[in-house]
C-alpha positions in Angstrom: 0.1 0.1 -0.1 0.8 3.7 -0.5 1.4 5.8 2.6 0.8 9.4 2.5 3.8 11.1 1.7 4.9 14.3 3.0 5.3 17.0 0.2 6.7 20.4 -0.6 4.8 23.2 -2.1 5.9 26.3 -3.9 5.8 29.3 -1.7 7.4 27.9 1.4 4.6 25.3 2.3 4.8 21.9 3.5 2.1 19.1 3.3 2.6 16.8 5.9 0.5 13.8 6.7 -2.2 14.4 8.8 -2.3 12.9 12.4 -3.7 13.9 15.9 -0.8 16.2 16.7 -3.1 18.8 14.4 -6.1 18.4 16.7 -5.3 21.7 18.6 -4.2 23.8 15.3 -7.4 22.5 13.7 -9.8 23.4 16.4 -8.1 27.0 17.0 -8.3 27.7 13.0 -11.9 26.3 13.4 -12.6 28.9 16.4 -11.4 31.9 14.1 -14.1 31.0 11.4 -16.6 28.6 12.5 -19.0 29.0 9.3 -16.2 28.3 6.7 -15.5 25.2 8.7 -19.0 24.0 8.6 -19.0 24.8 4.6 -15.7 23.0 4.1 -16.1 20.2 6.5 -20.0 19.4 5.9 -19.9 16.2 8.0 -19.4 18.5 11.2 -22.5 18.4 12.9 -23.3 21.8 14.4 -25.5 20.3 17.3 -22.2 18.0 18.4 -19.2 18.8 20.0 -16.6 19.8 17.6 -13.4 18.9 19.4 -14.6 15.0 19.6 -15.6 15.0 16.0 -12.1 16.4 14.7 -10.4 13.9 17.3 -12.6 11.1 15.8 -11.7 12.2 12.1 -7.9 12.4 13.2 -8.3 9.0 14.4 -10.2 7.6 11.2 -7.1 9.2 9.2 -4.6 7.8 11.2 -6.0 4.2 11.4 -6.5 4.3 7.4 -2.9 5.7 6.8 -1.5 2.8 5.4 -4.9 1.9 3.4 -4.4 4.0 0.1 -8.1 4.4 0.7 -7.6 8.3 1.8 -4.7 10.5 2.1 -4.9 13.6 4.4 -2.4 16.5 4.7 -2.0 19.6 7.2 -0.7 22.4 5.2 1.9 24.1 7.4 3.9 27.2 6.7 7.4 26.6 6.5 8.8 29.8 8.1 7.2 29.2 11.2 5.4 25.8 11.2 2.2 27.5 11.6 -0.9 25.4 10.5 -2.7 26.8 7.1 -5.4 24.5 6.7 -6.3 20.8 5.3 -6.2 19.2 2.2 -7.1 15.4 1.4 -7.9 12.9 -1.0 -11.0 11.4 0.5 -13.2 8.6 0.0 -16.8 10.3 -0.2 -17.4 9.5 -3.4 -20.5 10.6 -6.0 -19.5 9.1 -9.2 -19.3 5.4 -9.8 -15.5 5.0 -11.2 -13.9 7.8 -9.2 -11.0 7.2 -7.0 -10.9 10.0 -4.7 -12.8 13.4 -3.7 -10.3 16.2 -3.3 -11.5 18.4 -0.3 -9.5 21.6 1.3 -9.9 24.1 4.0 -7.9 27.0 4.4 -7.5 29.1 7.4 -8.9 32.8 6.2 -5.7 34.9 6.5 -4.3 32.4 4.3 -7.0 32.6 1.5 -6.9 34.1 -1.6 -3.0 33.5 -1.9 -3.2 30.6 -4.1 -2.1 28.0 -1.5 -5.1 25.5 -2.4 -4.2 25.3 -6.2 -0.4 25.0 -5.4 -1.2 22.2 -2.8 -3.6 20.5 -5.3 -1.3 20.5 -8.0 1.7 19.1 -5.8 -1.2 16.3 -4.9 -2.1 15.5 -8.6 1.6 15.6 -9.6 2.4 13.0 -6.9 -0.6 10.6 -8.4 0.7 11.2 -11.7 4.2 9.9 -10.5 2.3 6.8 -9.5 1.6 5.6 -12.9 -1.8 4.2 -11.9 -5.0 5.6 -13.4 -7.1 7.8 -10.9 -10.5 10.0 -11.3 -10.4 12.8 -8.8 -13.9 14.5 -7.9 -14.1 18.2 -6.7 -17.6 18.8 -5.4 -18.5 22.4 -4.5 -21.7 24.0 -3.5 -23.0 26.2 -6.4 -22.8 29.4 -4.2 -19.3 29.0 -3.3 -17.8 31.4 -5.9 -14.2 30.7 -4.7 -14.4 27.1 -4.8 -15.8 26.9 -8.0 -12.9 29.0 -9.2 -10.5 26.8 -7.7 -12.5 23.7 -9.0 -12.2 25.5 -12.9 -8.4 26.6 -12.1 -7.7 22.7 -11.5 -9.7 21.6 -14.2 -7.8 24.1 -16.6 -4.6 22.9 -15.5 -5.1 19.0 -15.7 -7.6 19.0 -18.3 -10.7 18.1 -16.1 -14.4 18.8 -16.8 -17.6 19.8 -15.1 -20.1 17.4 -14.9 -23.1 18.9 -16.3 -25.8 17.7 -13.7 -26.0 18.8 -10.1 -25.5 16.1 -7.8 -27.4 16.1 -4.6 -25.4 15.6 -1.5 -27.0 14.9 2.0 -26.0 17.4 4.7 -27.6 18.0 8.1 -30.4 15.7 7.1 -31.1 17.6 3.3 -30.3 17.2 0.0 -28.1 19.8 -1.3 -27.1 20.5 -5.0 -23.6 20.5 -5.6 -21.4 20.9 -8.8 -18.8 18.1 -9.5 -15.7 18.6 -11.4 -13.6 15.5 -12.3 -9.7 15.3 -13.2 -8.8 12.1 -14.8 -4.9 11.4 -13.7 -2.9 9.0 -15.9 -5.7 8.4 -18.2 -4.0 6.4 -20.9 -1.1 8.2 -21.1 -2.4 11.4 -21.7 -2.7 13.1 -18.2 
């Protein structure tokens, strides 16, 4: 199986495999901007204690670290080792032949600096080096203008596409329509 690697990102950032040591930095970032966290991490339940939900997520990620079914990273600023956000390849898939769902959440003070796109590009490049075919979904709420722009930019760079239909995703006991972009990596050698 393939372990989640540590990856370097241009601009002075590192993607470190996510582990339980990220609990406090994630909680601090959550407290800075809870609404963006709920939007980026739709599995969070506003009615339940956040610390336990994040702890459970970190436990799940660590317990699957060697499975190659998911890969999650903390985005860290190299200069001061500050937590910037999360990015990962998850297994919450909407389409039949997909391998991963690319998800991300960046703290408000680090947004609009290209960190998400640079980090995603490094991850997609890592997948390219593995020589297997991968289909990556990027699922975005249609009102998330920044998320749609990020997904469109990644699709432009990686020859991806927007799925025509909206896909309904269950969030908080209701179905919410989302846009799905797909990127194929190592598709018959024309990635």
